[in-house]
Backbone bond lengths (Angstrom), bond angles and torsions (degrees), N, CA, C in turn:
res aa  C-N    CA-C-N  psi(-1)  N-CA   C-N-CA  omega(-1)  CA-C   N-CA-C  phi
1 X - - - 1.433 - - 1.617 101.34 -
2 X 1.408 109.52 153.32 1.458 113.41 175.56 1.547 106.66 -99.79
3 X 1.282 112.76 -174.94 1.466 115.97 178.12 1.561 112.47 -90.53
4 X 1.236 116.86 20.01 1.483 122.39 -178.33 1.531 108.77 -71.04
5 X 1.324 115.10 143.29 1.463 119.54 176.94 1.579 110.00 -62.07
6 X 1.244 120.04 -19.10 1.461 122.58 -179.12 1.498 110.00 -81.06
7 X 1.229 115.00 -14.29 1.608 116.96 -179.86 1.539 109.49 -97.52
8 X 1.257 120.85 -18.78 1.481 120.83 -177.17 1.537 111.41 -88.24
9 X 1.302 110.05 140.69 1.500 121.87 178.47 1.451 112.65 61.44
10 X 1.349 119.65 27.45 1.511 122.31 -179.72 1.592 110.77 -119.96
11 X 1.317 115.08 37.11 1.438 113.89 178.31 1.527 110.49 -60.84
12 X 1.301 112.52 155.92 1.527 117.47 178.96 1.541 111.18 -63.39
13 X 1.342 113.31 133.06 1.470 120.65 176.96 1.576 104.57 -156.83
14 X 1.276 113.43 167.41 1.490 118.34 -174.85 1.497 115.20 -56.47
15 X 1.367 117.95 -25.74 1.413 121.06 -178.25 1.526 109.86 -75.33
16 X 1.316 121.49 -25.57 1.466 120.84 -173.02 1.485 113.45 -127.02
17 X 1.277 120.18 2.79 1.443 118.36 -174.04 1.554 109.35 -151.79
18 X 1.232 116.82 130.19 1.545 125.15 168.58 1.432 111.81 -143.47
19 X 1.234 117.65 126.41 1.521 120.85 -179.40 1.506 107.98 -60.57
20 X 1.301 117.02 131.38 1.396 119.66 177.43 1.555 113.03 -76.56
21 X 1.301 113.03 141.51 1.453 118.08 -177.58 1.544 107.78 -148.64
22 X 1.322 119.41 137.13 1.496 120.57 179.15 1.579 112.68 -65.53
23 X 1.364 114.95 -16.00 1.496 116.80 -179.61 1.565 109.34 -59.75
24 X 1.310 116.91 -33.08 1.477 118.14 -178.23 1.468 114.32 -70.22
25 X 1.336 120.02 -18.96 1.458 121.51 173.14 1.506 108.62 -63.07
26 X 1.318 119.56 -45.70 1.490 121.75 -176.97 1.497 112.24 -70.57
27 X 1.401 115.80 -36.25 1.462 120.97 176.33 1.493 111.09 -62.26
28 X 1.350 116.85 -47.00 1.392 121.60 176.40 1.528 114.45 -60.63
29 X 1.290 115.72 -48.00 1.478 117.67 177.97 1.505 113.91 -59.27
30 X 1.278 117.50 -38.50 1.455 122.93 175.87 1.532 112.92 -63.75
31 X 1.327 111.60 -35.36 1.564 114.53 179.23 1.515 111.12 -79.76
32 X 1.353 117.32 -35.52 1.524 119.34 -172.30 1.572 109.59 -93.90
33 X 1.313 115.57 -33.52 1.491 116.87 -174.91 1.557 110.29 -128.62
34 X 1.347 119.41 51.89 1.399 120.39 -170.94 1.457 118.44 -54.37
35 X 1.455 114.87 -31.27 1.440 118.63 -176.13 1.495 113.09 -97.63
36 X 1.252 119.45 -2.68 1.483 117.59 176.74 1.430 113.76 -77.39
37 X 1.376 116.01 148.54 1.382 123.13 -175.38 1.567 109.76 -66.85
38 X 1.320 117.64 128.17 1.486 123.56 175.68 1.493 112.57 -102.24
39 X 1.371 113.70 -35.59 1.426 119.96 -172.53 1.546 112.52 -136.35
40 X 1.246 114.58 124.21 1.549 121.23 175.13 1.573 102.52 -119.37
41 X 1.318 110.72 122.71 1.474 118.47 177.24 1.571 107.29 -142.88
42 X 1.278 116.23 105.22 1.525 115.49 -176.94 1.564 107.09 62.12
43 X 1.284 113.64 -129.02 1.487 123.20 -178.84 1.585 110.56 -76.89
44 X 1.353 114.36 -22.81 1.465 121.40 -170.51 1.535 109.94 -69.57
45 X 1.326 116.59 134.14 1.418 121.90 171.30 1.572 105.30 -131.57
46 X 1.354 116.75 122.88 1.450 120.62 -176.00 1.544 107.27 -128.00
47 X 1.313 114.79 126.04 1.535 120.18 179.88 1.548 109.32 -77.75
48 X 1.330 114.51 171.72 1.429 119.93 178.62 1.485 114.70 -63.79
49 X 1.288 118.98 -37.78 1.450 124.73 177.97 1.517 109.86 -54.46
50 X 1.278 115.09 -53.88 1.508 122.76 -176.19 1.507 108.87 -68.93
51 X 1.372 116.96 -39.31 1.523 119.45 177.20 1.562 110.61 -57.22
52 X 1.305 114.94 -46.83 1.461 121.74 -174.92 1.556 104.77 -69.48
53 X 1.397 119.77 -42.41 1.490 117.94 -176.11 1.577 109.80 -68.20
54 X 1.298 116.49 -34.13 1.487 118.38 177.57 1.549 107.97 -67.47
55 X 1.309 118.96 -43.17 1.478 120.42 -178.82 1.488 109.92 -61.75
56 X 1.354 119.82 -40.83 1.437 124.47 175.03 1.544 112.18 -58.12
57 X 1.306 113.81 -45.47 1.539 116.83 -178.36 1.529 109.58 -68.73
58 X 1.373 117.54 -34.29 1.501 116.51 178.78 1.479 111.14 -70.67
59 X 1.413 119.82 -37.05 1.305 122.97 176.07 1.634 112.63 -60.18
60 X 1.284 111.41 -44.94 1.500 120.26 178.58 1.455 111.21 -63.92
61 X 1.341 121.06 -42.79 1.481 126.30 177.45 1.504 110.66 -63.71
62 X 1.296 118.99 -42.46 1.513 121.47 178.28 1.533 107.60 -63.47
63 X 1.318 118.66 -46.02 1.525 119.93 176.79 1.477 110.75 -58.12
64 X 1.369 118.24 -45.18 1.458 121.92 179.54 1.443 113.32 -60.65
65 X 1.314 116.21 -29.41 1.479 124.20 179.43 1.581 112.36 -80.22
66 X 1.282 115.73 1.76 1.421 122.92 173.33 1.514 116.78 96.51
67 X 1.334 119.94 8.70 1.416 123.39 177.85 1.517 107.80 -88.44
68 X 1.298 110.55 151.77 1.515 116.70 -177.87 1.495 107.69 -150.44
69 X 1.416 112.11 -166.64 1.433 122.09 -175.26 1.523 110.35 -56.41
70 X 1.359 113.11 129.35 1.500 122.17 176.14 1.534 111.81 86.80
71 X 1.326 119.27 -12.47 1.435 118.78 178.44 1.647 109.05 -69.96
72 X 1.326 115.39 148.42 1.479 118.22 178.71 1.574 111.74 -97.57
73 X 1.278 110.25 130.76 1.517 116.93 172.72 1.574 104.24 -115.27
74 X 1.341 114.66 111.84 1.412 123.34 179.54 1.520 108.07 -92.31
75 X 1.298 114.86 144.44 1.506 120.65 -179.09 1.485 110.01 -133.68
76 X 1.306 118.94 133.02 1.447 126.86 171.31 1.515 107.15 -115.92
77 X 1.360 116.49 85.57 1.384 123.50 -175.79 1.547 112.67 -134.08
78 X 1.275 118.23 150.77 1.470 120.53 172.41 1.549 105.53 -81.03
79 X 1.280 114.66 -175.80 1.492 119.95 176.48 1.530 112.28 -71.40
80 X 1.394 114.70 78.27 1.400 122.10 -171.45 1.613 105.71 -118.75
81 X 1.392 112.15 167.51 1.480 114.39 171.72 1.533 113.79 -54.65
82 X 1.317 116.03 -38.11 1.529 116.98 -179.05 1.544 109.57 -62.14
83 X 1.321 118.85 -38.33 1.501 120.68 -178.44 1.575 104.66 -60.76
84 X 1.368 118.19 -47.37 1.451 118.52 -177.47 1.463 109.42 -60.98
85 X 1.314 119.29 -43.75 1.531 124.38 177.82 1.470 112.35 -55.48
86 X 1.325 113.10 -40.76 1.470 118.06 -177.58 1.613 110.95 -69.16
87 X 1.270 112.95 -36.40 1.500 113.75 178.89 1.500 116.93 -63.17
88 X 1.421 115.78 -19.47 1.421 118.45 176.43 1.585 109.92 -104.87
89 X 1.281 115.96 -43.46 1.496 121.16 -175.92 1.539 113.91 -60.87
90 X 1.317 116.61 -41.11 1.474 122.30 -175.19 1.569 110.26 -62.40
91 X 1.383 115.67 -51.56 1.429 116.04 179.06 1.526 115.58 -73.23
92 X 1.343 114.26 -18.02 1.479 117.20 179.72 1.512 111.83 -68.15
93 X 1.420 115.75 -24.66 1.409 117.72 -179.24 1.588 111.16 -107.02
94 X 1.373 114.13 15.28 1.398 120.42 178.03 1.516 118.44 83.28
95 X 1.256 118.70 4.06 1.477 120.98 -178.39 1.550 108.16 -90.25
96 X 1.334 112.80 179.53 1.513 120.05 -178.96 1.429 109.73 -117.48
97 X 1.344 118.04 129.14 1.367 123.55 177.08 1.541 116.25 -88.42
98 X 1.339 115.32 124.20 1.429 119.96 176.28 1.502 110.78 -115.03
99 X 1.368 117.33 108.29 1.410 121.78 -175.98 1.594 103.78 -92.08
100 X 1.328 113.20 123.44 1.428 117.86 -177.72 1.523 107.62 -90.97
101 X 1.329 114.24 139.58 1.483 123.29 175.55 1.485 112.84 -65.29
102 X 1.284 118.76 117.93 1.528 119.00 -176.96 1.466 113.88 -65.16
103 X 1.319 118.92 -6.02 1.491 121.80 -176.97 1.562 113.13 -99.67
104 X 1.360 113.50 -0.16 1.433 116.47 -176.50 1.558 111.13 -82.29
105 X 1.372 115.72 153.92 1.442 118.17 -178.48 1.610 106.88 -88.29
106 X 1.270 113.33 174.26 1.467 120.43 -174.75 1.490 114.15 -60.32
107 X 1.313 119.21 -43.01 1.497 119.90 -177.46 1.509 112.72 -66.26
108 X 1.374 117.89 -35.87 1.458 122.63 175.72 1.549 111.01 -67.89
109 X 1.315 114.85 -41.85 1.445 119.36 177.24 1.514 113.03 -64.07
110 X 1.304 114.70 -40.97 1.525 119.84 179.65 1.576 103.56 -64.24
111 X 1.232 121.31 -48.07 1.504 120.74 179.53 1.506 112.73 -55.82
112 X 1.374 114.48 -41.88 1.440 120.92 -178.79 1.500 111.10 -68.01
113 X 1.281 119.90 -41.37 1.357 124.99 177.65 1.581 112.58 -58.97
114 X 1.316 110.69 -46.26 1.434 117.95 179.46 1.638 112.01 -68.95
115 X 1.289 114.24 -47.55 1.489 120.58 -179.28 1.499 111.19 -58.86
116 X 1.370 116.70 -37.58 1.426 122.25 179.36 1.485 111.81 -80.40
117 X 1.300 119.63 -9.86 1.499 123.10 -177.10 1.524 110.30 56.97
118 X 1.350 115.88 45.73 1.417 123.52 -176.49 1.517 111.99 -56.90
119 X 1.362 115.41 126.12 1.357 123.69 175.07 1.617 117.83 -95.69
120 X 1.369 111.01 -29.68 1.426 119.30 175.35 1.522 106.28 -137.63
121 X 1.366 114.13 151.13 1.403 121.90 178.39 1.542 110.37 -137.64
122 X 1.306 117.03 120.37 1.475 121.72 179.96 1.576 104.56 -102.70
123 X 1.237 116.26 124.08 1.452 115.66 -172.23 1.582 107.87 -137.82
124 X 1.379 112.20 133.76 1.400 121.70 179.07 1.582 105.62 -79.76
125 X 1.346 119.31 134.46 1.457 123.03 -174.25 1.546 109.85 -60.51
126 X 1.382 115.72 -18.53 1.467 119.22 176.41 1.559 109.89 -59.79
127 X 1.339 119.14 -28.88 1.420 123.63 -179.42 1.564 115.41 -106.10
128 X 1.318 115.90 19.33 1.336 119.15 -170.09 1.558 114.40 -68.04
129 X 1.283 115.81 -30.91 1.539 118.08 -179.30 1.530 108.93 -67.55
130 X 1.337 119.14 -45.53 1.456 117.49 -177.57 1.550 110.72 -71.84
131 X 1.313 118.65 -34.33 1.486 121.54 177.77 1.508 110.65 -71.50
132 X 1.255 120.03 -38.89 1.491 122.40 172.84 1.513 111.20 -55.24
133 X 1.363 113.86 -43.81 1.517 118.23 -179.44 1.464 109.26 -69.06
134 X 1.318 118.83 -40.09 1.477 125.01 -177.98 1.473 110.00 -65.80
135 X 1.342 116.51 -45.71 1.495 117.38 173.70 1.505 116.30 -60.07
136 X 1.307 119.54 -32.93 1.511 119.91 173.33 1.411 112.95 -62.55
137 X 1.341 119.68 -26.50 1.487 122.84 -173.97 1.595 109.46 -99.15
138 X 1.314 116.43 -17.65 1.444 119.14 -174.63 1.529 111.06 -85.05
139 X 1.344 114.54 154.69 1.426 119.87 172.83 1.550 110.16 -84.42
140 X 1.302 116.26 -36.01 1.385 123.09 179.23 1.474 113.21 -57.67
141 X 1.315 119.78 136.65 1.477 121.24 179.10 1.608 106.60 -128.58
142 X 1.315 111.70 78.27 1.453 118.52 -171.98 1.622 107.04 -76.75
143 X 1.380 111.68 165.03 1.450 117.98 166.91 1.497 105.03 -72.05
144 X 1.301 117.34 133.15 1.425 122.86 179.25 1.480 113.32 -107.28
145 X 1.322 117.02 123.88 1.454 125.72 176.13 1.508 109.18 -114.22
146 X 1.365 109.00 120.26 1.499 117.13 -176.89 1.450 110.61 -87.33
147 X 1.430 117.21 135.61 1.412 123.76 174.53 1.581 111.11 -116.91
148 X 1.287 116.80 135.46 1.444 118.19 177.15 1.539 108.50 -116.81
149 X 1.339 114.81 105.76 1.490 118.39 178.07 1.570 109.65 -66.56
150 X 1.288 118.91 120.27 1.530 120.21 -178.33 1.497 111.28 -66.10
151 X 1.366 118.33 -14.09 1.484 121.51 175.33 1.518 114.78 -84.56
152 X 1.400 114.74 -8.78 1.458 120.41 -177.48 1.470 109.74 -103.71
153 X 1.337 117.00 125.53 1.533 117.16 178.81 1.428 113.20 -120.25
154 X 1.355 118.77 19.03 1.396 121.20 -179.44 1.559 112.33 -90.07
155 X 1.379 112.02 -170.71 1.510 112.98 -176.88 1.495 113.25 -74.31
156 X 1.269 115.67 165.58 1.462 121.26 175.62 1.549 108.35 152.32
157 X 1.378 114.31 136.72 1.409 117.06 -178.55 1.493 111.81 -107.60
158 X 1.323 118.23 165.27 1.387 119.66 175.22 1.538 109.20 -87.38
159 X 1.360 114.99 140.76 1.488 121.90 -175.30 1.530 112.81 -106.03
160 X 1.298 118.09 -23.79 1.479 120.42 -171.45 1.532 106.89 -104.03
161 X 1.371 110.89 -168.24 1.419 117.74 -176.19 1.590 109.19 -111.88
162 X 1.284 120.37 8.85 1.424 124.48 178.97 1.476 111.33 -145.74
163 X 1.320 118.87 136.94 1.476 123.53 175.95 1.527 109.31 -87.34
164 X 1.243 118.00 150.83 1.500 125.78 -174.45 1.521 111.32 -54.26
165 X 1.363 119.34 -48.89 1.472 123.09 -177.72 1.527 109.99 -64.78
166 X 1.314 118.82 -36.12 1.489 121.18 179.11 1.545 108.86 -72.64
167 X 1.376 117.94 -36.97 1.416 122.95 179.47 1.559 107.77 -62.11
168 X 1.315 112.56 -46.58 1.443 120.73 -176.78 1.611 111.59 -59.24
169 X 1.380 114.04 -38.25 1.409 117.23 179.89 1.563 113.59 -72.21
170 X 1.313 117.33 -9.91 1.448 122.57 176.02 1.586 109.41 -80.24
171 X 1.326 120.11 -13.00 1.378 122.68 178.39 1.493 114.67 -84.91
172 X 1.256 113.82 162.85 1.569 121.86 -176.20 1.521 109.66 -92.01
173 X 1.266 115.40 139.28 1.450 122.92 -179.43 1.572 110.16 -74.10
174 X 1.261 118.89 -25.58 1.465 120.13 179.78 1.503 113.94 -107.41
175 X 1.328 115.89 30.14 1.488 125.18 175.58 1.556 106.68 -50.72
176 X 1.345 115.64 131.40 1.486 120.34 177.28 1.572 108.43 -105.30
177 X 1.265 118.29 105.66 1.439 121.08 -175.99 1.535 107.20 -87.39
178 X 1.355 113.52 155.80 1.487 120.81 178.60 1.489 109.42 -115.14
179 X 1.300 118.74 132.92 1.416 117.27 176.16 1.569 112.35 -71.46
180 X 1.306 115.76 161.49 1.507 116.62 179.71 1.500 108.12 -59.18
181 X 1.356 111.84 142.52 1.418 118.01 178.64 1.544 112.68 -71.05
182 X 1.340 114.61 -18.34 1.439 119.78 -173.54 1.576 107.29 -149.22
183 X 1.254 116.81 141.68 1.492 115.26 179.32 1.439 111.85 -66.82
184 X 1.308 122.37 -12.34 1.407 126.84 178.05 1.592 114.50 -84.33
185 X 1.323 112.22 -8.77 1.455 116.19 175.77 1.538 110.42 -60.65
186 X 1.322 120.43 133.68 1.393 122.39 -177.47 1.578 108.94 -73.70
187 X 1.344 117.47 133.46 1.425 122.00 171.38 1.499 112.22 -119.64
188 X 1.346 116.53 -14.46 1.520 114.46 177.16 1.541 105.37 -151.12
189 X 1.314 111.70 159.54 1.397 124.20 178.86 1.504 113.35 -128.16
190 X 1.275 121.75 125.87 1.463 121.26 -176.80 1.539 109.87 -122.08
């Protein structure tokens, strides 16, 4: 600090400092524009209120599954509603989101899962073949949550023991998320 009067007696406190986080964008949109459409995916239309509520439930479900601050949740999803929910839910509960590139091969995905120390993996059945192969190569043994994109009608099997919508239902509607304590807290890994 300098000897400037603007630096004295201005320590960080709730009145003058709040770490910035993109989570508050969704929270505010749900409060100000609850009925406006937030997500359009095929025939699905989801408003901000429901988008926020689903993100809260996913954060709660992940926490109930034993994940916490600093744990990595990897996802192999296309641009789907679940991907959007993950972008908010994972940092809401203090974990780190690792979005896997859908063009990678099994060996690179296996390396990424291990390097990220993946604790949970949300995977669209569209990518089940490459993920199955990656999991056979990886040391990481994450909890696997299967997602079925209603707009995808091709092949693909379920790899985990729980389906995304069922997992979401295990979360609490009144989950109280905490913002990052510091802007330097990790929320995503690329």
